[in-house]
C-alpha positions in Angstrom: -63.9 -114.2 -1.9 -62.8 -111.7 1.2 -59.7 -110.1 1.4 -57.3 -110.8 4.8 -57.2 -107.3 5.8 -61.1 -107.1 5.7 -61.6 -110.5 7.4 -59.0 -109.1 10.1 -60.6 -106.0 10.5 -64.4 -107.6 10.5 -62.8 -110.3 13.2 -61.3 -107.3 15.5 -64.4 -105.1 15.4 -66.6 -108.2 16.1 -64.6 -109.4 19.4 -64.1 -105.8 20.9 -68.1 -105.4 20.4 -68.6 -108.7 21.9 -66.2 -108.4 25.0 -67.6 -105.0 25.5 -71.3 -106.3 26.2 -72.1 -107.2 29.4 -71.5 -110.2 31.1 -75.0 -111.1 31.5 -76.4 -113.7 34.0 -73.9 -116.8 34.1 -75.2 -119.9 32.3 -74.5 -123.0 34.1 -75.0 -125.2 30.9 -71.1 -125.7 30.8 -70.3 -126.0 34.3 -69.3 -129.2 33.9 -67.5 -129.1 30.8 -64.0 -127.6 29.6 -62.5 -127.7 26.1 -60.8 -130.7 24.7 -58.5 -130.0 22.2 -59.3 -133.3 20.3 -62.9 -132.2 20.3 -64.7 -129.0 19.0 -67.6 -127.9 21.3 -71.0 -127.4 19.8 -73.6 -124.9 21.2 -76.5 -124.9 19.2 -79.8 -123.3 20.2 -82.8 -120.9 18.8 -81.9 -117.2 17.8 -81.5 -114.5 21.0 -81.3 -117.2 23.3 -78.2 -116.3 24.9 -75.5 -118.0 22.8 -73.2 -114.9 22.2 -73.4 -113.9 26.2 -72.1 -117.5 26.6 -69.4 -117.0 24.4 -68.4 -113.8 26.0 -68.2 -115.6 29.1 -65.9 -118.1 28.0 -63.7 -115.5 26.1 -63.7 -113.3 29.6 -63.2 -116.2 32.0 -61.2 -118.7 29.8 -60.0 -117.9 26.6 -59.4 -114.4 26.3 -56.9 -114.6 23.5 -59.0 -116.4 21.4 -59.9 -115.7 18.0 -63.7 -115.0 17.0 -65.5 -114.8 13.8 -69.2 -114.3 13.6 -70.4 -115.3 9.7 -73.7 -113.3 9.9 -71.7 -110.2 9.4 -73.2 -108.6 6.4 -69.1 -107.8 5.2 -68.7 -111.5 5.3 -71.3 -112.2 2.5 -69.5 -114.4 0.2 -67.1 -115.9 2.2 -66.2 -118.9 0.8 -64.5 -122.4 2.1 -61.0 -121.0 0.4 -61.2 -118.0 2.8 -60.6 -120.4 5.8 -56.7 -120.1 4.5 -56.6 -116.4 5.2 -58.0 -116.8 8.7 -54.9 -119.6 8.8 -52.4 -116.8 8.1 -54.1 -114.3 10.9 -53.9 -117.4 13.2 -50.6 -117.8 12.7 -49.6 -114.3 12.8 -51.2 -114.0 16.4 -49.8 -117.3 17.2 -53.5 -118.4 18.3 -54.6 -121.8 19.1 -58.3 -121.4 20.4 -60.8 -120.6 17.6 -64.7 -119.4 18.2 -67.1 -119.5 14.9 -70.3 -117.9 15.7 -73.4 -118.9 13.1 -70.5 -121.1 11.3 -73.3 -123.3 9.5 -74.1 -120.5 6.9 -70.7 -121.3 4.8 -70.4 -124.3 2.9 -67.5 -126.9 3.8 -66.8 -125.3 7.2 -66.4 -128.7 8.7 -63.5 -129.9 6.7 -61.8 -127.2 7.9 -62.6 -127.2 11.6 -61.6 -131.2 11.4 -58.2 -130.0 10.2 -57.6 -127.8 12.9 -58.7 -130.7 15.2 -56.8 -133.5 13.7 -53.4 -131.6 12.8 -53.0 -128.6 15.1 -54.6 -129.3 18.4 -56.7 -126.2 18.3 -59.9 -125.2 21.0 -62.4 -124.6 19.0 -66.2 -123.7 19.7 -68.7 -123.4 17.2 -72.7 -122.0 17.5 -75.6 -122.3 15.3 -78.8 -121.8 15.1 -80.0 -124.8 12.8 -79.9 -128.2 14.3 -80.4 -130.0 11.1 -77.2 -128.1 9.3 -75.3 -128.7 12.2 -76.3 -132.5 12.7 -76.2 -133.3 9.3 -72.6 -131.5 8.8 -71.2 -132.9 12.1 -72.6 -136.6 11.1 -70.0 -136.9 7.9 -67.3 -135.0 8.9 -66.6 -134.3 12.4 -68.3 -138.0 13.5 -66.6 -138.6 17.2 -64.8 -135.3 17.3 -67.0 -133.2 18.9 -69.5 -132.1 21.8 -72.8 -130.8 21.3 -74.4 -128.6 24.2 -77.9 -126.9 23.4 -78.6 -123.5 24.7 -82.5 -122.4 25.7 -83.9 -119.4 26.8 -83.6 -119.1 30.5 -85.0 -121.7 32.8 -87.1 -120.9 35.8 -84.2 -121.0 37.8 -82.1 -118.6 35.7 -85.2 -116.4 35.2 -85.8 -116.1 38.9 -82.2 -115.1 39.3 -82.2 -112.7 36.4 -85.2 -111.2 37.9 -84.2 -111.3 41.5 -87.3 -113.0 42.6 -88.2 -116.2 45.0 -89.1 -119.6 43.4 -92.9 -119.4 44.2 -96.1 -119.6 42.7 -96.0 -115.9 41.5 -92.9 -116.0 39.8 -93.8 -119.3 38.4 -97.0 -116.8 36.6 -94.5 -114.2 35.7 -92.4 -117.1 33.8 -95.3 -118.4 32.4 -96.2 -115.2 30.7 -93.2 -113.8 29.8 -90.6 -117.2 29.3 -87.2 -116.5 29.3 -85.4 -114.8 26.0 -82.8 -112.5 28.1 -83.6 -109.6 26.1 -87.2 -109.6 26.0 -86.9 -109.8 30.0 -84.4 -106.6 30.2 -86.6 -104.6 28.4 -90.2 -106.0 28.2 -90.7 -104.6 24.8 -93.2 -107.0 23.1 -91.8 -106.5 19.4 -88.3 -108.0 20.4 -91.0 -111.4 20.5 -92.6 -110.3 17.2 -89.5 -109.6 15.1 -87.9 -112.7 16.8 -90.8 -115.0 15.1 -90.8 -112.8 11.9 -86.9 -113.5 11.4 -87.2 -117.2 12.4 -89.7 -118.0 9.4 -88.2 -115.5 7.2 -84.5 -115.5 7.4 -83.8 -119.0 9.0 -86.5 -120.9 6.9 -87.7 -118.8 4.1 -84.2 -117.9 2.9 -82.0 -120.8 3.5 -84.8 -123.6 2.2 -86.1 -121.7 -0.3 -89.8 -121.4 0.5 -91.9 -119.5 -2.0 -95.0 -119.8 -0.5 -93.9 -117.8 2.9 -97.7 -116.7 3.7 -98.4 -120.4 4.1 -95.3 -121.1 6.3 -96.3 -118.1 8.3 -99.9 -119.0 8.9 -98.6 -122.6 9.8 -96.3 -121.1 12.7 -98.8 -118.8 13.8 -101.3 -122.0 13.9 -98.9 -123.8 15.7 -98.1 -121.1 18.2 -101.8 -120.5 19.0 -102.5 -124.3 19.7 -99.5 -125.5 21.8 -99.9 -128.5 23.7 -102.4 -129.8 21.1 -102.2 -132.9 18.7 -101.4 -131.8 15.0 -101.4 -133.6 11.7 -99.8 -133.0 8.4 -103.1 -134.1 6.6 -105.6 -132.3 9.1 -103.1 -129.2 8.8 -103.1 -129.2 5.3 -107.2 -128.8 5.0 -107.5 -126.4 7.7 -104.6 -124.0 6.0 -105.5 -124.9 2.4 -102.0 -125.9 2.0 -101.9 -128.2 -1.5 -100.1 -131.2 -0.2 -99.4 -133.1 3.2 -95.9 -133.5 2.4 -95.5 -129.7 2.0 -96.7 -129.2 5.7 -94.7 -131.8 7.0 -91.2 -130.1 5.3 -92.5 -127.2 7.1 -92.7 -129.0 10.6 -89.1 -130.1 9.7 -87.8 -126.8 8.8 -89.8 -125.3 12.0 -88.1 -127.7 14.3 -84.5 -127.8 13.0 -84.9 -123.8 13.4 -85.8 -124.6 17.3 -89.0 -122.7 17.1 -91.3 -126.1 17.6 -90.8 -129.5 19.2 -93.0 -132.0 17.7 -93.5 -134.8 20.7 -94.8 -138.7 18.8 -97.3 -140.8 20.7 -95.5 -143.4 22.7 -95.1 -147.1 20.9 -92.5 -149.8 20.1 -93.3 -149.4 16.6 -91.3 -147.0 14.8 -94.1 -146.7 12.2 -96.6 -146.0 14.5 -94.7 -143.2 15.9 -94.2 -141.9 12.8 -97.8 -141.9 11.6 -99.7 -141.1 14.8 -100.4 -137.3 15.3 -97.9 -135.2 17.4 -98.0 -133.1 20.1 -96.5 -129.3 19.3 -94.6 -127.7 22.0 -92.9 -123.9 21.6 -89.2 -123.0 22.9 -90.3 -120.4 24.6 -93.9 -119.3 26.6 -93.1 -115.9 26.5 -93.2 -116.1 22.3 -96.4 -118.1 22.5 -98.0 -115.0 24.9 -96.9 -112.5 22.5 -97.7 -114.0 19.3 -100.7 -116.4 19.9 -104.0 -115.7 18.3 -106.1 -117.8 20.8 -109.0 -115.9 22.0 -108.6 -117.6 25.2 -105.5 -116.8 27.7 -105.5 -120.8 28.1 -103.2 -120.9 30.9 -103.4 -124.7 30.9 -102.1 -125.2 27.4 -99.1 -122.6 28.2 -98.3 -124.5 31.6 -98.0 -127.6 29.9 -95.8 -126.4 27.7 -93.6 -124.5 30.5 -93.5 -128.0 32.0 -92.5 -129.9 29.0 -89.6 -127.4 28.3 -88.3 -128.2 32.0 -88.0 -131.3 31.1 -86.7 -131.1 27.6 -84.1 -129.1 29.1 -82.5 -132.4 30.4 -83.8 -135.2 28.1 -84.1 -135.3 24.2 -86.2 -138.4 24.2 -89.9 -137.5 25.3 -93.5 -139.0 24.1 -97.1 -138.7 24.9 -98.8 -141.7 26.2 -102.2 -142.8 25.1 -104.3 -145.6 25.4 -107.8 -145.4 27.2 -106.4 -142.4 28.9 -103.6 -139.8 28.3 -100.4 -139.3 30.1 -98.5 -136.0 28.9 -95.1 -136.7 29.1 -92.8 -140.3 29.0 -89.4 -139.0 29.5 -86.3 -141.4 28.3 -82.8 -141.0 28.5 -80.4 -143.5 27.5 -80.8 -145.9 30.4 -84.4 -146.2 29.8 -87.5 -144.6 31.1 -86.7 -141.7 33.4 -90.0 -140.1 34.5 -93.9 -140.4 33.9 -95.4 -136.4 33.8 -99.1 -135.5 34.0 -99.8 -131.7 33.8 -102.9 -130.0 35.3 -103.1 -126.1 36.1 -105.3 -126.8 38.7 -106.8 -130.1 39.8 -110.5 -129.8 40.6 -113.3 -132.5 41.4 -114.4 -132.4 37.5 -110.7 -133.0 36.3 -109.2 -135.0 39.1 -110.1 -138.6 38.1 -109.4 -138.1 34.4 -106.0 -136.7 35.2 -105.1 -139.7 37.9 -106.6 -142.4 35.5 -104.0 -141.0 32.8 -100.9 -141.7 35.1 -102.4 -144.6 36.8 -102.5 -146.5 33.2 -99.4 -145.4 31.8 -97.8 -146.5 35.2 -99.5 -149.7 34.8 -98.4 -149.9 31.6 -94.7 -148.9 32.1 -94.6 -151.1 35.2 -93.2 -148.0 37.2 -94.4 -147.4 40.7 -94.1 -143.5 40.9 -94.9 -140.9 38.9 -95.6 -137.2 39.2 -98.7 -134.8 38.6 -97.3 -131.1 38.1 -99.9 -128.2 39.1 -99.6 -124.5 39.3 -99.7 -124.3 43.0 -101.0 -127.5 44.4 -99.3 -130.2 46.4 -100.6 -133.7 47.2 -100.2 -137.6 47.2 -102.4 -140.4 45.7 -101.8 -144.0 46.3 -103.4 -147.2 44.6 -102.2 -150.9 44.3 -98.7 -150.1 45.6 -98.3 -147.1 42.8 -98.1 -143.4 44.4 -98.3 -140.1 42.6 -96.8 -137.0 43.8 -98.4 -133.7 43.0 -96.3 -130.8 42.9 -96.6 -127.2 42.2 -94.1 -126.4 39.3 -92.2 -124.0 41.4 -91.0 -127.0 43.5 -90.2 -129.3 40.6 -88.0 -127.0 39.2 -86.0 -127.0 42.2 -86.0 -130.3 42.9 
């Protein structure tokens, strides 16, 4: 239980601190969105990707009088669903109808309170969270049809270039590949921030939240994955490699890592849901800078990090992505609700040794999906290939990202 006076003091201090922060780079993720009183806006994404800065921008530009509360404040430990009544009293005293709740998923039962504010009191509500599973589970049961969700990632390439005041080019692509898009790291260049972020994700967002006892195995798995991005992984193989007792434990860890936005596990394309589940998955990280600073790979392996960067470009826009593998492989099969959007092959640098292999993977996928055009993304090369009425456009990443 939390006293009303303490709640008010904490909320006042938090909002002052938030509004005294620099506005930062204006994020365009909400350019096409305005709050709807009948729906809560849910902003979800990994820690430190800029959710709080986005809230600052909303408070500054649209809702300066909104009541704001971050539930990860240590002074709010012990906050229970009954304490929402005290928030109600503060809102009534202030005559407030806009509510911003940061990391609210740590409070059990929060979704019932939010539903009440939407249904009965016509509030503007913005919610942020850094755990996709908890939010989606609670939203699905109590807020069905009454919420709009937006994902927030670390900076895109466009945002990176704007933040760093750079032209989009091969050189800025190289910088983005190394540094990634976490704003605080880009400001300071301090690698320990990305080390600490990984530790916080594993210890606070996963081990504590899910009661993981074998923290060392979880850490070893995360480091293995971050050192092997854009590779195929399976629970059974990693159980043997990392000497974890059960495949089911590895699969649980996979789900925790994905729910915390640290990794994406991309399935092989198949019209059979069962085959999608049993085949090995390709793993990608949320940020290439996080990979650069935490990988234990002895080679720099620009090719795999580059593929990760291209994956993130498409994942920002589309949630449904597969890889294709029959006789040959196509790296990314991108879908939206209307169907197939894009077939994408990724190659850091085309050369006589790999050109046939890279093209064959795309030709095969294009024939399979009956798609006449596809794209092959490189680091700096531009070209075009045609075969039997099919056309492959070769684009450098910086041109793809501005298309």
